[in-house]
N, C-alpha and C positions, 0 to 999 in steps of 0.2 A: 336693183333692178325694182319697177315699180308698177301695179297693174289698176288699172282705174276700169272700175265697172258701173254703166250705167243705165237708166232707164230712161225710155222715151217718153211714160206716164209722168216721170218724177223730173223734178227740177235739181234733187240734188243726186251728186254721184258718189260711189264709194272709191275710196285709193286706198290700194294693199301695195307696201314695199316691202320688197324680200332683199337679201343682203343672197350672193354667191352661195355662199355654204347653206341656207335656209333653202332654196333654190336644188342643191344638189342633195341634200336630205329628201324633199319631196320628191324628186327623179326616182330617188334608190326606193323609197317604201312604194311608189307606182309600180315600179318596176318587181318589186317582191311579190306584189298581190296580185300582176297578172301572173307569176310566173309559178304561183300557188294555186290559182284558178285553174292555170295549165293542168299542170300535172295532176291535179283532181280530177280534169274532166279526164283527160288521158286514162286515168285508173279504172273511172266511171264504164269507161267506153271498152277499155283493155280487159276488166273482169265480164261485162256484160258478153264483148264476143268469144272469150272463152267459153263461158257458158251456154253459148247459143252455138258454138263451133264454127263461127265465120269461116271460109275456107284458108284465106290467107293468116288469118292470127292463128288459127288451130293448129296450121304447119307448120308456124314458127314455134309455138309453145312445146309441140312434139319436139322440134328439133333440139331447142335447147334443153330439156326436161332429158333426152336421149344422151344429148352428150354429157350432162351431169351425170346421170348415172354409172355411163362407161365410164368415166374418170374416178367418180366412186368406187365401183367395181376395181378397176385395174390398181388405184390406190391398196384398198383392201385385199386383194390377192396379194401383192408384191411384199404385204405384211405378214400375211397368212405366210407365203413359201420362207420368209426370214426366220418366222415363228418355227415353222416346223425344221429346219434346218438346225436350230438351236435346242430345241428339244429331242432330233435326231442324236447330237453331239452329247447331251445331258444323258441319254438313254444309254449310250454306249460307255461313258463313263460311269454310268452303272453296273454295266456288265464288266467293268474293268474290276469294282470295288467287289461284287457278288466272287468272282474268280477269286480275287485276293482273300475274301473271307472264307473260301471256301479251303484255303489251303491252311488258314491259321486255324479252322474249327479241329483239325486234329490234335494241334498242338494245344488248345483250348478246353480238349475233350470236349467240344459240344456238336452236336448230330450236324451236319453239315449239310441234311434236307433242308433244314431251317435258313440257311443262307439262300438256297437255290430258289429262283422266279418260279412260282406257277407255272404251268400251261398257258393260261391266259393273260402271264404277265410279260415284261421284258424284252430281249429282241431289241432291234437296230430298227430306226422309224423307216419302213421301206413300204409305199404306196405306189400302184398300179394308177389310181388315179389321184386327180388334184384333191389335195386336203379342204376339209370345210372348216369354220368355226369351230362345231362341235366337235368334229372330228380332234382338234386339236385340246379341247377342253375336256376329253374323254382320256385322252391321253397325258394329259398335265395332271389330272385328279388321282389316275393310275398311278404314274410316276411319283406323286405324293406319298399317297400310300405306301408304295414299295419301298421308299425309302425312309420313310418313320420305322416301317420292319426293317431294314437293315440297321439303321441306328441301333433300335432295342437290341438287336441280336448281337450287333457289334460292341455295345457295350457291357454284354454279359459274356462276352470273349475276353473282353478286357481285363472286367473281374478274376475271371477264372485264372489268367494270365497272370496277373497281379497277385494271387492265392499262391498261385505255384511258386512263381518268383521269390516271395516272403518263406514258403514251406524251404525252397532249395538255400534261400540266404542263412534258413537256419539250419541246415543240417555241415555236420562238420566236415565239410569236404578239406579243409585249409590244412597241411601238415604243422604238426605244431613244435615243430622243429625246421627252420629254414634247412635244404640240401642236406639232412639227416640221413643216415642210412639206418635201416632197420636190423638192429641187432638181434634180438627174438623174436618171433612172432606169434601170432593167437594160435592157440592150441595146444593139443599133450606135448608134453617135453619134461626133460631130467630135471627136476628140482635142482637147482645148485647148495641149498644148504643140506636138504637129506637123502640127494642122489635117488630118490622114487619121481614115479612118474605123477606128471601133477597136472592139472589143467591152468593155463597161463593164460588170462581172461585181457591180454590187452597184447600193445607193441612196446616193443624195447627201443627207442633211439639214446644211441652211447654217443657224448659229446663232451667236449671238455667243462670244467664246472666254470658257471657264470655265464654258460651258454643261452641266450632268451629264448622264453618258452612261451609261443603266441597261441591263442583262444583259437582253437580249430572252425569257430562261429561264434555268433554274436549271443548275447545271454543274460541270465541273471546267475552270477554266486550264490550258491544254495550251502557249501562247506567250503571253509578254508580252517585248517585245524594241523596239530601234529598228532599223526597216526601212528602205532606201535610198529607198523608193517611198510605203509605208505610214507612213512614220514611227514614231510610238508606237504599236505595235501591239499589240493584247490578240485571244487565238483562246481560245472555249470550246466545250468538248466536251459534247455534251448525251446522247451517247449514240446507238444506233442509226445510227452512222455520219453523225450529224450534227454540224455544226461552223458557227458565227458567229464573222465577224473584225469589230474594229471600229478603223479606221486613225483617222491624222492626230491623235491624242490631244495635249493639250498637256500634260496629267497624269493616272497612272495611278494605281489606290490598289490594283489586286491586283499577284500575282505567281502563275508558275507554281506548279500545285500548290495553289492555293486552291479553295475549295468556293464557289459562290457562289449567290445565291438569285433568284429570278423578279425583276426592278425594283428589284435592289441597284445601287447606283451603283459602277460600275466604273472611272469614269474623266470627265475634260473634254473640252471640245471645245477643238480648235488648230489648227495650219495646219501640222504638219511633215509632212516627205518631199515627196513630187512632189504641190502642193498649191497653189491657186492663190487660195486664200481658207480662212479658218476654216469647217471643216465635218465632219461626221463622214460616213466611209465605211464601210457596211455591207452586209456580205457574208454569204450563208447558203448552207454548201456541203454537198452529200451525198454521201458518198462520193467525196470529193474536188472532185465537178462543181457548178460556181456555179448555184442555181437564183433566181430570181426571188422577192427576200424581199417584195416586196407579196402574194403569195399566201398567206403565213403570218401576215400581220400583217393581212389583210383577214378571215382565219380567225378571228386573234383580236378583232376588232371585231363579228364577226357573235356572235361566242358571248355578248361583252359583251352586244349588245344583247338577245339571248335570256334570259340570266340576267336582266336588268331587266325585260324582260317578264312571266317568271315570278314574281318579286318583288311585280311590281306587282298581279299578278291571283291572288296568294294571297289566301286569304281569310280577313276577319279574324274573330281569336275573343275 
């Protein structure tokens, strides 16, 4: 395309040659400039109309603003309702944890009041009016504080229960002879050597020579020697001033300083020392004072029955 520009007063003319691409580009630039000018004018007129509250423009602006506000409020309300529901579920879970904690507190020796909610706390999320963001924030802060308190108390209960379990594990509650019948009990009896009344400070388990002797609980072997009266004897310290004694063994498989586990084979029944026949003489001493071993063995049997009962009543999944 060729454009010729002439002037009546001039004898010369100006000739401009444009290709199709240049013409299209020029047309596009012209349209873009017009569009920007139009947008600028529209913005200036719209802003002026809004500021001066022109009737038509003011109504349009209020309508658009109202619609946007309603959409935003509806979106916010829907999200608040969802959060309120979730918060209610969390509070219900917290109440379940609180109930479980109260039941465990008795076993752990912890005051149940420590796990209960204060009057201004807890409870299911129930509201007779729509919840606000401020309400949700306050309840979430309260729930966070309550959960921290529960975690601290449950940690204390865990420590107490662990200590109790460890102490129970150290109690000599396992029979030292498997299925062994008791021949002579704890208390006053007629001494078989002297024929006079004498204190028998343990239990006798008669059995064939070589029958295994087991540690009644875990501990440390503090004595292993050949005693004139007790024969081959082993003493195990279980801590807390608690000690067990195993006498008249034919063979001993531990030595002083060894750490033994509950139920570990430590010796075999014999008739060494002051004995009338093959048997185990078993003693339990607390601070050096002999106690009736039957009390400990009965406790072990009761715990075993209770454990079996819980296993049998455990729901199948």
